[in-house]
N, C-alpha and C positions, 0 to 999 in steps of 0.2 A: 755447535749453536743450539742456545735453546729453541726448542717451538713455541706458536703463538700459546700452545695450551698449554704449555708450564707455569703460565701466570696465572695469580687468584682474583688481581685486582686491575681493572683498567681507570688510570687518573687522566681526566678530559679536560684540555682546554673547551670552553665554550663557543666563545666569539671568535670565529675564524674556522673553528673545526667541525662544531654542530649548526652554528649559527651564523649563516653569512653574512658575518661581520660588514664586510666592504661594501656590500648593496645597501645594508640596513643605514650606515654612515651616510653614505651617496645620496638616497632617497631623504635623508633628512636635512642634508646639507642646501636641498633643491631649493627651498623658500628663501634663502639668501642670497641664492644666485637668480633666481627669478626675480628677485626685487632690485635686483641692480642690474638685468639684463646682462649677466656676465657670463661666461662658457670658458670652461679648464678643463685639460684632458684629464681621465681617471686617476693617472699615476699622479699628476702634480697635485690634487686634491690631497690625496691620500697621504702621500708625502706631507705634506704640511699639516695635516692630521696627526700621522703619527709622530711627527717632531714635537706638536705642540701637547700632544700626550703625554708624550715620554719625560718631556721637560715638566709639567706639571706636577704628574707622579711622581717623580724624584723628589720634587719640593713640596709637595703636598701628600704624603704616602700614607695618610691617615683620612684624606678625604674621601666620602663617599663618591663612587663611580657616576653617579647620575648626576651628582653636584661638579666635580671635575669636567664632566663633560659642557655641562651648563658655564663654568668657568671657561673654558677653552673656546667657546663658540666665539667670541668678539675677538680672540688672539687671531684665531683662523681668518676671520674678515679681514684685520689688519695686515696678516703676511699675503692675502689676497689683493691689497691693496684697494679693499672694499668699505666703505663706510660702516661705522659699529653697528650691528643688529639692536633690536629693542630686546629688552627683557622678557616680554613675551615669546620671543622668536628664540632666545636662549636657553629659555625653559621647557619650551619644547622638543628643542634639539635634544636636553640633557633628559627628559620623560619618556624617549623615544625607543629607549633599548629594548622593551618588551614587545615592541612589534618589528623587531628585524627578524626577517623570514627564516627558516630553519631550510638547509642544503635538503635536495627532495628524498635523497636516501638517509637522510638521519636516522630518523622516529623508526623505518621499520629495521635498520642495521644496530639501532639502539636494543631494541625488544631481542634479536638473535643474539647477539652477544652476552644480554644479561642473561641467558639461560646458562653460560658458562661461568662468567665473572662476575663478583662484584663490581659496580659502577659508582665512582670518585668523581666529583665537580672539583676542579681546582683552578678557580677562573678570577678574573682581575676587577668584576664587577661588584655590586653591593647585593646583601641579600634580599631586598624589595625589589631589584630590576632582574635577578634570575628567576624570583618566583613568578612576577608576569610572563618570561621566557617561557618557563618551565609549565604552566597553565594554559599557554597559548600555542607558538609555533612546535613546542616540543611535546606538546597532547600529551599533559602529566607522565611522562617517561618517570619512573621510579630510580631514584638515584639512591644509594647507600649511606652515602656520606656527602655533603653538600659544603664545600670550603672556598669561601672568597676572599678579595681583598680585605673586604670589612674586619673578618675576623681575625685575619693575621696584622694588619696596620702596616702592611707593605705591598705592593705591588709587583708580579714578575715583571723583570728576572732575577730579582732579588731570592737569593738561597733560602732565605727566612720563610717563605711561601713554601717551598718543597720541604724543608725541613719541619713544619707544622704539620702537613699533610702527611709524612711519611710516620712523623709521632703518634697523629689521629688515626691512621690506617690501623698501625700496630696497635693500639691501646683499644679502641673500638670494634674492630673487625677482627684483631688477632691475626694480621698479616705482615711480613717482615717487607722490606724495602726490596729485597731480591727477587719477589713475586709479585712486585708493584709494577705495571708498564705505562709509562707517561706515553700518551696519545695527544696528538695534536698536529694542527699544522704549521705553528710559527717558530722558524727556526730561532729567531732571538730571544722569544719568552718564554718557550718551553726545550727546545731539545738541547741547546748548550746549557743551560742550567742545570738540566735533566743531567748530561753527561759529567760535569762538574760534580754531582751527586751520586756517581757510581752507579747512575739508574738504567735501565734501558728503554728505547723508546720507540714508537710506530710512528712514522711520519705520513698525515694524511696531508696530500702536496694540494689539493684543492686548486688544480691547474689554473693556471691565469690568476692566481691570489699574490698580490703585490706586499702586502703588509709582513712586517715580521720575519722579510727573507733575510738572509746573511749568504756572503759569498761561501764560506766554508759550511759545507754541511754534515751534520752527525745524525746518524740514525741507526736501527737495526733491522727494523720492516719499512717498508716505501709502499704506497699505496695512492692513489688518484683520489679514491673516494674511503669513506667509513664502509660501505655497502661492499667494496672491494675485501676491505680487512676480514668483514664478518664470512664472504665466501671462503676465503682462504682459510678461517678458522674452522669452517662445517669441513671442510676437505680433509682437514687433518685428521 
């Protein structure tokens, strides 16, 4: 079995792995719920968001993520049996991405991991939204390469996103696929397609996470947090 230190590049999912996607989404759904005096379980809300998001991503793969969020906001309301939100509410939901919080261990772990690896972003958001996250919650951590769904014209788990990333890493960083470690929380968006690509992956579980779970689990390493992965690398 390879060691963590055998790899040269970490390719990160961001929202769900580095950024607390679920907390961010739920906080920004709250105005819709408050307006209608509505209350649903965390699991119900996230299941509805995931269903709307996945369907819209398949239908409009080139739509920028913040526009996609704006588009699905009324769909979420409808599926929850709530009145259609105002255009201002949907706009605010779409532009909220940059305010979603980082997990407490993220920034320190990225700085530690960055001493050994080149750090690559492979995210389903758009460049503008990621820039806001990087300036804000991610505290300006330097990434060696940033690839978003906007660059590729499709959303993960589409294999085109991984093929694009592998090609860019090879051409711009001089690192072959075999030395890239996909590092992510979502089995659905990242680990299953990485396996289909013949890549190794490190599963950052983020205990309690609901989004992107699959019944069958695939991974080479498993850590509850990115901080634990950084600890394991340093022990090696």
